[in-house]
C-alpha positions as CSV (number, residue, x, y, z in Angstrom):
1,M,0.3,-0.4,0.0
2,M,1.2,3.5,-0.9
3,N,1.2,6.3,1.5
4,I,-1.7,8.7,0.6
5,A,-0.5,11.9,2.2
6,P,1.2,13.2,-1.1
7,I,-1.5,11.5,-3.3
8,E,-4.1,13.4,-1.4
9,E,-2.4,16.7,-1.8
10,S,-2.2,16.0,-5.6
11,L,-5.9,14.8,-6.4
12,E,-8.6,17.1,-6.9
13,L,-12.1,16.2,-6.7
14,P,-14.6,17.8,-9.5
15,E,-16.4,21.2,-8.8
16,E,-19.8,18.8,-9.2
17,L,-18.8,16.4,-6.4
18,S,-17.2,18.2,-3.9
19,S,-20.0,21.4,-3.9
20,I,-22.7,18.4,-3.2
21,F,-20.7,17.0,-0.1
22,D,-20.5,18.3,3.3
23,D,-17.6,16.0,4.4
24,I,-15.2,14.7,2.3
25,K,-12.3,12.3,3.8
26,L,-9.4,10.2,1.3
27,L,-9.3,6.9,2.8
28,T,-7.2,4.7,0.4
29,A,-5.4,5.4,-2.4
30,F,-3.4,3.1,-4.9
31,E,-1.7,3.2,-8.4
32,G,-3.7,1.2,-11.0
33,S,-1.8,1.0,-14.4
34,R,0.5,3.5,-15.9
35,N,-1.1,7.3,-15.2
36,Q,-3.6,5.9,-13.2
37,I,-5.1,5.9,-9.6
38,F,-8.1,4.7,-7.6
39,A,-8.9,6.6,-4.5
40,S,-11.6,5.8,-2.1
41,Y,-13.2,8.4,-0.2
42,R,-15.7,8.9,3.0
43,I,-18.5,11.2,2.2
44,V,-21.2,12.2,3.9
45,F,-24.4,13.7,1.9
46,S,-27.1,15.5,4.0
47,M,-30.9,15.5,3.1
48,N,-33.7,16.7,5.1
49,G,-31.2,17.5,8.1
50,R,-30.3,13.5,8.3
51,A,-26.7,13.4,7.2
52,F,-25.9,10.0,5.3
53,P,-22.0,8.5,5.3
54,L,-21.4,7.3,1.8
55,G,-18.7,5.7,-0.1
56,L,-17.2,7.5,-3.1
57,V,-14.5,5.7,-5.6
58,V,-12.8,8.1,-7.9
59,E,-10.8,7.1,-10.8
60,Y,-7.8,9.2,-12.0
61,L,-6.4,9.3,-15.1
62,N,-3.2,11.7,-15.5
63,Q,-4.0,13.4,-11.9
64,S,-7.5,14.4,-13.3
65,A,-10.7,12.6,-12.6
66,S,-11.9,10.5,-15.1
67,R,-14.7,8.9,-13.5
68,Y,-16.5,7.9,-9.9
69,F,-18.6,5.2,-8.4
70,I,-21.1,6.0,-5.0
71,A,-21.1,3.0,-2.6
72,L,-23.7,2.9,0.0
73,S,-20.9,2.2,2.7
74,E,-17.5,3.8,2.8
75,V,-15.3,1.7,0.8
76,V,-11.8,0.9,3.0
77,C,-10.0,-1.5,0.3
78,L,-9.8,-1.6,-3.4
79,Y,-8.1,-4.1,-5.4
80,I,-7.6,-4.5,-9.3
81,S,-6.2,-7.8,-10.3
82,I,-3.3,-8.2,-12.5
83,N,-5.3,-10.7,-14.8
84,F,-8.5,-9.0,-15.1
85,R,-7.8,-5.1,-15.0
86,H,-11.3,-4.1,-16.5
87,A,-12.6,-5.2,-12.7
88,L,-12.3,-3.1,-9.5
89,L,-13.3,-4.8,-6.0
90,G,-14.0,-3.0,-3.2
91,G,-14.5,-4.0,0.4
92,T,-16.7,-1.6,2.8
93,K,-16.6,-0.6,6.2
94,D,-19.9,-3.1,6.7
95,G,-18.4,-5.8,4.9
96,S,-20.0,-5.7,1.9
97,L,-18.2,-6.9,-1.3
98,L,-18.4,-4.6,-4.5
99,L,-17.5,-5.3,-8.1
100,W,-17.3,-2.4,-10.7
101,D,-16.9,-3.0,-14.4
102,L,-14.5,-0.4,-16.0
103,R,-14.9,-1.3,-19.6
104,D,-16.4,1.5,-21.6
105,S,-20.2,1.0,-22.5
106,N,-21.9,1.8,-25.5
107,L,-25.3,2.2,-23.6
108,F,-25.0,5.6,-23.1
């Protein structure tokens, strides 16, 4: 696992994300393939006076956020397989496993 302190200073969330969440904290980050970093954040979303802690996973390419994934629990660990680089696996604070398909989709 890499030291996330220098990464936190170099990665910037897009304005559309940082403006809607009240509290954002970097939990973990790791380098994927060349120029690719995955970072997991704890975010708090407030609605009707209630706070909901969520997980946010951001894929950065060349230090810029390229896509992001929302989870219903904090994502405390991330893994990407050497053999299956299109699959990102996340483990949450509540014990759930999440799997994201990173292949591009022509559906949208």
